C-alpha positions in Angstrom: 0.0 0.0 0.0 1.4 3.4 -1.0 1.9 6.0 1.8 -1.0 8.4 2.0 -0.2 12.1 2.0 -0.8 13.9 5.3 -2.9 17.1 5.1 -3.5 20.2 7.2 -7.1 21.5 7.2 -8.3 25.0 7.8 -11.7 26.7 7.2 -14.6 24.9 5.6 -15.8 26.1 2.2 -19.1 26.3 0.4 -19.3 27.3 -3.3 -23.0 28.1 -3.9 -24.0 28.7 -7.5 -27.4 30.2 -8.2 -29.5 31.1 -11.2 -31.9 34.1 -11.0 -35.6 33.5 -11.7 -35.8 36.7 -13.6 -39.4 36.1 -14.7 -40.6 35.9 -11.2 -38.3 38.6 -10.0 -39.7 41.0 -12.6 -43.3 40.0 -11.7 -43.2 41.4 -8.2 -43.5 45.1 -7.3 -40.5 47.4 -7.1 -41.1 47.8 -3.3 -41.0 44.0 -2.9 -37.7 43.9 -4.9 -36.2 46.7 -2.8 -37.1 44.9 0.4 -35.6 41.7 -0.9 -32.4 43.4 -2.0 -32.1 45.2 1.4 -32.4 41.9 3.1 -29.6 40.4 1.0 -27.4 43.5 1.5 -27.8 43.0 5.3 -26.4 39.5 4.8 -23.4 40.9 2.9 -22.8 43.5 5.6 -22.9 40.8 8.3 -20.4 38.7 6.4 -18.1 41.8 6.1 -18.1 42.0 9.8 -17.2 38.3 10.1 -14.3 38.9 7.7 -13.1 42.0 9.6 -12.9 39.9 12.8 -11.0 37.2 10.8 -13.6 34.6 11.6 -14.3 33.7 8.0 -14.3 35.1 4.5 -16.6 35.4 1.5 -16.7 36.3 -2.2 -19.5 37.2 -4.6 -19.1 36.9 -8.4 -21.4 37.2 -11.4 -20.9 34.0 -13.4 -20.5 34.3 -17.2 -22.5 31.7 -19.3 -25.5 29.6 -18.7 -24.3 27.4 -15.9 -25.2 30.0 -13.2 -25.9 33.7 -12.7 -23.8 34.2 -9.5 -21.6 32.4 -7.1 -21.3 32.8 -3.3 -18.1 31.4 -1.9 -18.0 31.2 1.9 -15.3 30.2 4.3 -16.1 29.4 7.9 -14.4 27.6 10.9 -16.9 24.7 11.0 -19.2 22.8 8.8 -22.1 23.8 11.1 -21.3 27.4 10.4 -21.6 26.8 6.6 -24.9 24.9 7.1 -26.3 27.7 9.2 -25.5 30.3 6.6 -26.9 28.2 3.8 -30.2 27.6 5.7 -30.5 31.3 6.7 -29.9 32.5 3.2 -32.5 30.0 1.8 -35.1 31.4 4.1 -34.7 34.9 2.8 -37.2 36.5 0.4 -34.4 37.1 -2.1 -33.5 33.4 -2.2 -37.1 32.6 -3.3 -36.1 34.2 -6.7 -33.0 32.1 -7.1 -32.6 28.6 -8.4 -29.8 26.3 -7.1 -27.5 25.5 -10.0 -24.5 23.8 -8.4 -22.8 23.6 -5.0 -19.4 22.3 -3.8 -18.5 21.5 -0.2 -14.9 21.2 0.9 -12.2 22.4 3.3 -9.1 24.5 2.8 -6.2 22.0 2.5 -2.4 21.9 2.5 -0.6 18.6 1.8 2.8 17.5 3.0 4.2 16.8 -0.5 6.4 19.8 -0.4 6.6 21.3 3.1 8.4 24.6 3.2 9.9 24.2 6.7 9.6 22.5 10.0 7.5 25.2 11.6 4.6 24.4 13.9 1.5 24.8 11.7 -0.6 25.7 14.7 1.5 28.8 15.4 3.2 29.7 12.1 1.4 32.8 10.8 2.2 32.1 7.2 0.7 28.6 7.4 -2.3 29.8 9.3 -2.8 32.5 6.7 -3.0 29.9 4.0 -5.4 27.6 6.0 -7.7 30.5 7.0 -7.3 32.9 4.1 -9.1 36.2 3.4 -10.4 35.7 -0.1 -8.9 38.3 -2.5 -11.2 41.0 -3.8 -9.8 40.5 -7.3 -11.8 41.2 -10.5 -12.2 37.6 -11.8 -12.7 34.1 -10.4 -12.4 30.6 -11.9 -13.6 27.5 -10.1 -13.3 23.9 -11.1 -13.3 20.5 -9.3 -10.7 17.8 -10.1 -9.6 14.3 -9.3 -6.4 12.3 -9.6 -6.8 9.5 -12.1 -7.0 5.9 -10.9 -6.9 3.9 -14.1 -4.4 1.1 -15.0 -0.9 2.4 -15.2 -2.1 5.9 -14.6 -3.1 5.4 -11.0 -1.9 8.3 -8.9 -2.7 6.4 -5.7 -0.4 3.5 -6.5 2.7 5.7 -7.0 5.3 5.7 -4.2 5.4 8.8 -2.0 8.8 10.0 -3.3 7.6 9.9 -6.9 4.5 11.8 -6.0 6.5 14.4 -4.2 8.8 14.9 -7.2 5.8 15.3 -9.5 4.0 17.7 -7.2 7.2 19.8 -6.9 7.4 20.5 -10.7 3.6 21.0 -10.7 3.9 23.6 -8.0 6.7 25.4 -9.7 4.3 26.3 -12.5 1.9 27.8 -10.1 4.6 29.8 -8.4 5.5 31.4 -11.7 2.1 33.0 -11.7 2.6 34.6 -8.2 1.1 38.1 -8.1 -1.0 37.2 -11.2 -3.1 34.4 -9.9 -4.1 33.5 -6.3 -5.1 29.9 -5.8 -7.2 28.3 -3.0 -7.1 24.5 -2.9 -9.9 22.9 -1.0 -10.1 19.2 -0.3 -13.4 17.4 -0.8 -12.7 13.6 -0.4 -15.7 12.3 1.5 -17.4 15.7 1.2 -18.4 16.0 -2.5 -18.3 14.2 -5.8 -14.7 15.2 -6.7 -11.5 15.1 -4.7 -10.5 18.8 -4.8 -11.9 22.1 -5.6 -9.6 24.7 -7.2 -10.5 28.4 -7.0 -8.4 30.9 -8.9 -8.5 34.7 -8.5 -7.0 37.2 -11.0 -7.2 40.8 -12.1 -6.4 39.7 -15.7 -8.9 37.0 -16.8 -6.5 35.7 -19.5 -4.2 34.4 -16.7 -6.6 31.6 -16.0 -6.3 30.4 -19.6 -2.5 30.7 -19.6 -2.1 28.9 -16.2 -4.5 26.0 -16.9 -3.1 25.5 -20.4 0.5 25.5 -19.2 -0.3 23.0 -16.4 -1.9 20.7 -19.0 1.6 19.9 -20.2 2.8 19.0 -16.7 2.7 15.2 -16.0 0.5 15.7 -12.9 -2.2 17.1 -15.1 -1.5 15.5 -18.4 -1.3 12.0 -17.1 -3.1 12.0 -13.7 -5.6 14.9 -13.8 -9.4 14.6 -14.3 -11.3 17.9 -14.4 -15.0 18.8 -14.0 -16.9 21.9 -15.3 -15.2 25.3 -15.2 -17.1 28.4 -13.8 -15.7 31.8 -14.5 -17.1 35.1 -13.4 -16.7 38.8 -12.7 -16.5 40.3 -9.2 -19.8 41.6 -7.9 -19.1 44.1 -5.2 -21.7 44.9 -2.5 -22.2 48.4 -4.1 -22.9 46.8 -7.5 -25.6 44.4 -6.2 -28.6 46.8 -6.6 -27.6 47.6 -10.1 -27.1 43.9 -11.0 -30.6 43.1 -9.7 -32.3 46.1 -11.2 -35.0 45.3 -13.8 
C-alpha cells in the first residue's frame, strides 16, 4: 500500500452557485424587490463584519455563461457554520427568486508533499494565513473540481510517495511562476463531495486563468493523472454593485 499524503485543514468552504428566476423577479412590485435586495445586503454586511474579525471570508461573483448567474463562496471555521448560513440564506425573500444551479462542499487543505519548513502549523502565521485565508477581492474568479486519475498504469494512488513528491514539486513550480497574477485556493473534498479537490483561482487579468491552466496541461501531474470537472468563470460583484445587478 502506498503511503497516504498527510494534510492540514483550515476553514470549511461552500461554493453556492445560483440562477436568477428573472421572470418571477420582474413580476413582483418594485417595493418588494427593494425589500428583498435590502435583506440580501444585510447578509453581505454581516459577512463583512465576520471577515473583519478574521472569523471567515466570502466572495461574490457574477458568473458568465448559462451554468449559473452568480456564485457565493463562503469560508467558515466549522461545517455547522456553513450549514447555518446556507439555511439562513435559503429562508430569505431574495432566495425565493434564485434557483440552485450547483454547489461544492470542501475544506481548505495543504498537503505534506512539499513542506516549506519544520514550523509548527498551529502557530506559524504564514501557514495559518493559507489555511484561513481572506479571499482576495480581485476582478475575476475561476472555479473547477478535479480528481487524480485511478486507471491502469495511470493510477496516482499507486505511485510511491517519493515519486508523487517529485511530480508535485514540478507542478507547484508552474503555479509559483504566476505569483502576483493568480491566487489559488485549494480545498479538499474527499468524502465531502463528488470530486476530490476544488480549485478556486482569482486574478485581475482573466486571461491568466487560460494561460495557467493551459501550461499546467503539459505537466505530467495534469497530463497523465488529472481529471477535471466543469469550469465556472465570473466577474467580481461588489456589494455596491448588487442593486444595479438586480435592477430590472
